[in-house]
Structure formats: structure tokens, C-alpha cells
C-alpha positions in Angstrom: 211.8 139.5 117.1 212.4 143.1 118.2 214.3 145.9 116.5 216.3 148.4 118.6 217.3 151.8 117.3 219.8 153.7 119.5 217.9 157.0 118.8 219.3 159.6 121.1 221.9 160.3 123.8 222.3 163.5 125.8 224.4 163.4 128.9 227.1 165.8 130.2 229.3 165.9 133.3 228.6 169.6 133.9 227.0 172.6 132.2 230.2 173.5 130.3 231.2 170.0 129.3 230.6 168.3 125.9 228.1 165.5 125.5 229.4 162.1 126.4 229.6 159.3 123.9 227.8 156.4 125.4 228.3 152.9 124.1 225.7 150.2 125.0 226.3 146.5 125.2 223.1 144.7 124.5 222.7 141.2 126.0 220.1 138.5 125.4 220.2 135.4 127.6 223.5 136.5 129.0 225.1 136.6 125.6 226.4 139.8 124.0 224.3 140.6 120.9 225.9 143.8 119.9 227.8 146.9 121.1 225.7 149.9 120.0 226.6 153.5 119.4 224.2 156.4 118.6 222.1 155.7 115.5 222.9 152.0 115.4 220.1 149.6 114.8 219.9 145.8 115.5 217.2 143.1 115.2 217.2 140.6 118.0 215.4 137.2 118.3 213.7 138.2 121.6 210.1 138.3 122.6 210.4 141.7 124.4 212.8 144.4 125.4 212.3 143.0 129.0 214.3 139.9 127.8 217.4 142.1 127.2 220.1 143.5 129.5 222.1 146.6 128.9 225.5 147.8 130.0 226.4 151.5 129.5 229.9 153.1 129.3 231.3 156.5 128.4 234.0 156.3 125.7 236.3 158.9 124.1 237.8 162.1 125.4 235.1 162.7 128.0 235.0 159.2 129.4 236.5 160.3 132.7 233.0 161.2 133.9 231.5 158.5 136.1 228.1 157.0 135.4 225.6 155.9 138.1 223.7 152.6 138.1 221.2 153.1 135.3 217.6 153.9 135.8 215.7 152.3 132.9 212.1 153.0 132.1 210.2 151.2 129.3 207.2 152.9 127.9 204.7 151.0 125.9 202.4 152.5 123.2 199.9 154.8 124.7 201.9 155.7 127.7 202.5 159.4 128.5 206.1 160.6 128.2 207.6 161.9 131.5 207.4 165.6 131.7 211.0 166.3 132.6 213.2 169.2 131.4 216.6 168.4 130.0 219.5 169.5 132.3 222.2 171.9 131.1 219.9 173.3 128.4 219.6 169.9 126.7 216.4 168.9 125.0 213.5 167.3 126.9 212.3 163.9 125.9 209.2 165.5 124.3 211.5 167.7 122.2 213.8 164.8 121.2 210.8 162.8 120.1 208.8 165.6 118.5 209.9 164.7 115.0 206.9 162.3 114.8 209.0 159.2 114.0 207.0 156.1 114.4 207.8 153.5 117.1 206.0 151.1 119.4 208.0 151.3 122.7 210.7 153.4 124.2 213.5 152.6 126.6 214.5 155.7 128.5 217.7 155.7 130.5 219.1 157.9 133.2 222.9 157.5 133.9 223.7 160.8 135.8 221.8 160.2 139.0 219.6 157.7 140.7 217.7 160.5 142.6 214.5 161.2 140.7 214.1 164.4 142.6 217.4 165.7 141.3 217.1 168.2 138.5 219.6 166.2 136.5 217.2 163.2 136.4 215.8 163.6 132.9 215.6 160.1 131.5 217.2 161.2 128.2 220.8 160.1 128.7 220.1 157.2 126.3 216.9 156.6 124.3 216.1 153.5 122.4 213.1 153.2 120.0 211.8 149.7 120.0 209.9 148.0 117.1 208.2 144.9 118.5 207.2 143.7 115.0 210.0 144.6 112.7 208.7 142.5 109.8 205.8 144.8 109.3 205.7 148.6 108.9 205.0 150.4 112.1 201.8 152.3 111.8 201.3 153.8 115.3 202.6 156.9 116.9 203.7 157.0 120.6 201.4 159.2 122.6 202.9 162.5 124.0 
């Protein structure tokens, strides 16, 4: 079992645009488990986050912005967070996660560009916190 928390989403089409509302369809064994919005949480009978597939879409008034093919990066406990600034004065991953909430893994997603040399590549368009043992309290902190 794993538990997913759709923890954060920060993506804009341009510097003066509003943040996009991103919905995420979560699939396990090619079956839709749940459509998630920011702050949604779901427990899934899967061994790992690697057993899941995700589809992302912008919804609402700003949905006219196009999204690129997602770049997803899973970080396990003890991994160092990428040192990337948020684009358009958005928060960096380090700032988003600085509240000290406990979690075991992260799924970081970039939807604005596939070019990791582009300044817009910040891996904070969607962030999932993953609990790989939801039946017991999480007692570890992710390393910064």
C-alpha cells in the first residue's frame, strides 16, 4: 500500500499569468484509481509509486496553456532535493518543502518544458508526497 498526497502545484504560462489548476489522473495496472486535485489524498494497493502512471491536464480558466510531456523524478528518502529556483518568482522545491512535513518519497513533475537547461525547468509544477507505509506513522524527514 502507498498513500499519495497531492502536496503542491506551481505552474504558470507566463510571468503575468495566474497559476494553473492541474488535475492528475492516477492509474494502477491501467485502471483509473482517482482524479486528484491539489491537497487530495488517496491510498492505493500498489507496491511502489513506480507501479503507477499519471496523466496531467490544466483545467479552469487558464486551461488554454499547453503542457509538455511530463518529466517525472522520484526521490527516495535520503536523496538531495534538486537545487532549482522557481520560475516567475515562484517558490523553489526547497521552500515548498521547508515546512518540515514528514514523508518518505517525493514525485516531482515538470510540465512546462522538457529542456532541463531551460530556466523554466524547476520540477515543482506538481509535487506528490508519498507514504510507502501508510498503516504506520511516518517518522522520517526527507533530506534537504
